[in-house]
C-alpha positions in Angstrom: 0.0 0.0 0.0 1.4 3.4 -1.0 1.5 6.0 1.8 0.0 9.4 1.0 -0.9 12.3 3.2 -4.0 14.5 3.0 -1.8 17.6 3.1 -0.1 16.5 -0.2 -3.5 16.3 -1.9 -4.5 19.7 -0.6 -1.1 21.2 -1.5 -1.4 19.9 -5.1 -4.8 21.5 -5.5 -3.6 24.8 -4.0 -0.6 24.8 -6.4 -2.9 24.3 -9.4 -5.3 27.1 -8.2 -2.3 29.4 -7.4 -0.8 28.9 -10.8 -4.0 29.9 -12.5 -4.4 33.0 -10.4 -0.7 34.0 -10.7 -0.6 33.5 -14.4 -3.7 35.7 -14.8 -2.3 38.4 -12.6 1.1 38.4 -14.4 -0.6 38.4 -17.8 -2.5 41.5 -16.9 0.7 43.1 -15.6 2.7 42.1 -18.6 5.4 40.5 -16.4 6.0 37.5 -18.7 9.5 36.5 -17.7 9.0 36.5 -14.0 5.8 34.5 -14.6 7.7 31.8 -16.4 10.2 31.3 -13.5 7.5 31.1 -10.9 5.3 28.8 -12.9 8.2 26.5 -13.6 9.1 26.3 -9.9 5.6 25.5 -8.8 5.2 22.9 -11.6 8.3 21.2 -10.3 6.8 20.9 -6.8 3.5 19.8 -8.2 5.2 17.1 -10.3 6.9 15.6 -7.3 3.6 15.4 -5.4 1.7 14.0 -8.3 4.3 11.3 -8.9 4.2 10.3 -5.3 0.4 10.2 -4.9 0.5 8.7 -7.6 -1.6 10.8 -10.0 -0.1 9.7 -13.4 -2.4 11.8 -15.6 -1.7 14.9 -13.6 2.0 14.2 -13.7 1.9 13.8 -17.5 0.1 17.1 -17.9 2.5 18.9 -15.6 5.4 17.6 -17.8 3.6 18.8 -20.9 3.0 22.2 -19.4 6.6 22.5 -18.1 7.9 21.8 -21.6 5.5 24.4 -23.2 6.5 27.3 -21.0 10.2 26.8 -22.0 9.3 27.8 -25.5 10.2 31.4 -26.4 7.2 33.5 -27.1 4.7 31.1 -25.8 1.1 32.2 -25.5 -0.2 32.9 -22.0 -3.7 32.2 -23.3 -2.5 28.7 -24.3 -0.9 28.3 -20.9 -4.4 28.9 -19.4 -5.7 26.0 -21.5 -2.8 23.8 -20.2 -3.7 24.8 -16.6 -7.4 24.2 -17.2 -6.6 20.7 -18.4 -4.4 20.2 -15.4 -7.4 21.0 -13.2 -9.6 18.5 -15.0 -6.9 15.8 -14.7 -6.6 16.4 -11.0 -10.3 15.7 -10.6 -10.1 12.6 -12.8 -7.2 11.1 -11.0 -8.7 11.8 -7.6 -11.8 9.8 -8.6 -9.7 6.7 -9.5 -8.0 6.4 -6.1 -9.5 5.3 -2.8 -7.9 6.8 0.2 -7.8 4.9 3.6 -7.6 7.2 6.5 -5.5 6.2 9.5 -6.7 7.6 12.8 -4.2 10.1 14.3 -3.8 8.0 17.4 -2.9 5.0 15.2 -0.4 6.6 12.9 2.5 5.4 15.0 1.3 1.9 14.6 1.2 2.3 10.9 4.5 4.0 10.3 6.8 2.5 12.9 9.2 -0.2 11.9 10.4 -0.7 15.5 7.2 -1.3 17.5 8.7 -3.8 19.9 11.8 -1.8 20.5 15.4 -1.7 19.2 16.5 -4.7 21.3 13.8 -7.0 19.8 14.6 -5.8 16.3 18.3 -6.4 16.8 17.8 -9.8 18.4 15.2 -11.1 15.9 15.8 -9.4 12.5 13.7 -12.1 10.7 10.7 -10.8 12.6 11.1 -7.1 11.7 8.8 -7.2 8.6 6.0 -9.1 10.4 6.2 -6.8 13.4 5.8 -3.8 11.1 3.0 -5.5 9.1 1.2 -6.3 12.3 1.3 -2.6 13.3 -0.1 -1.6 9.9 -2.9 -4.2 10.2 -3.7 -3.0 13.7 -3.8 0.6 12.6 -6.3 -0.3 9.8 -8.5 -2.3 12.1 -7.7 -5.7 10.6 -7.6 -7.8 13.7 -7.3 -11.3 12.1 -4.4 -10.1 9.9 -2.7 -8.6 13.0 -2.9 -12.0 14.8 -1.6 -13.7 11.7 1.6 -11.6 11.6 2.1 -11.7 15.3 1.9 -15.5 15.2 4.7 -15.5 12.7 6.7 -13.2 15.0 6.1 -15.7 17.8 7.3 -18.5 15.5 10.6 -16.7 15.0 11.0 -16.5 18.8 10.0 -20.1 19.3 12.6 -21.3 16.7 15.3 -19.2 18.4 14.3 -20.6 21.8 14.4 -24.2 20.4 17.7 -23.5 18.7 19.4 -22.4 21.9 18.6 -25.9 23.3 19.9 -27.7 20.2 16.4 -28.6 19.0 16.2 -28.9 15.2 13.4 -27.7 12.9 9.9 -28.9 13.8 6.7 -28.6 11.7 4.5 -27.1 14.5 4.5 -25.2 17.7 3.3 -28.3 19.5 6.3 -30.3 18.3 8.8 -27.5 19.4 7.1 -27.2 22.8 7.0 -31.0 23.4 10.8 -31.2 22.8 11.5 -28.2 25.0 9.2 -29.6 27.8 11.1 -32.9 27.5 14.3 -31.1 28.5 12.5 -29.3 31.3 11.1 -32.5 32.6 14.5 -34.3 32.7 15.6 -35.6 36.1 17.0 -32.9 38.2 20.3 -34.8 38.9 21.0 -34.9 35.1 20.9 -31.2 34.7 24.0 -29.0 34.7 24.4 -26.1 37.1 24.2 -23.7 34.1 21.0 -25.3 33.0 19.5 -25.1 36.4 20.2 -21.3 36.4 18.5 -20.8 33.0 15.7 -23.3 33.5 13.2 -20.7 35.1 13.5 -18.5 32.1 12.6 -21.4 29.7 9.8 -22.5 32.0 8.3 -19.0 31.9 8.6 -18.6 28.1 7.2 -22.1 27.4 4.3 -21.4 29.8 3.5 -18.1 28.0 3.6 -19.9 24.6 1.5 -22.8 25.8 -1.1 -20.4 27.2 -1.2 -18.5 23.8 -1.5 -21.7 21.9 -4.4 -22.8 24.1 -6.2 -19.5 23.6 -5.8 -20.0 19.8 -7.3 -23.4 20.2 -10.3 -22.1 22.0 -10.8 -19.1 19.7 -10.4 -21.0 16.5 -12.5 -23.9 17.7 -9.8 -26.4 16.9 -9.8 -29.9 18.5 -6.0 -29.7 19.1 -3.3 -27.1 19.0 -0.9 -28.7 16.5 -0.4 -25.3 14.8 1.6 -25.6 11.6 2.8 -22.5 9.8 -0.2 -20.8 8.2 -2.9 -22.5 10.3 -4.6 -19.2 11.0 -5.3 -18.7 7.3 -7.8 -21.6 7.4 -9.4 -20.7 10.8 -13.0 -19.7 10.6 -12.8 -17.4 13.6 -12.2 -13.7 13.3 -10.4 -11.4 15.7 -12.3 -8.1 16.4 -10.3 -5.0 17.1 -10.8 -1.5 18.7 
């Protein structure tokens, strides 16, 4: 989705109206050369906005108008025709684009690429895109899509957790957690002192992940929680938001 700001659309309309008024005033005053410099500068700004929006028809007409005013002895009356067409194209292009408004209090969710903090981004670079996409979905009121991306984020963390214990790839959350729990359930006397110090951390994380998986089971109406990657795509349940 392309990002556009309301101020850019308003600014583009203002430039087109200002060009019309300024050209008319300069024509009446006979200030032809100064008019050319001003119009060229404003058209350059308008072109940048139109290409970003994007308003392709407006951008094409701006380029055509810019080329015309560089011609020696051009007709100001013809310039008005170019500007009139520019107005029409602005209306036409605006009618072909649907704008989605992000509430001001949710703009940070939509724009931030670091919603979970720098430490998380640095530790889990593979999760950065899904964290950012989850924020965008949340800002746009798409609860189910938000949960989907956050589940992918959790999968990255779960794989890292399993990897730190020497557990290889597994096809589901359940498989990972079973293998982690097997290590947690080992006889106390077989555990090293280093593992005993780290064990509470793993128990807390596994407990949180298990609780989350159980909630997913209840919400999705699944008979088990053997969640493979992409399971949420097929779930009938939806996640309301705001």
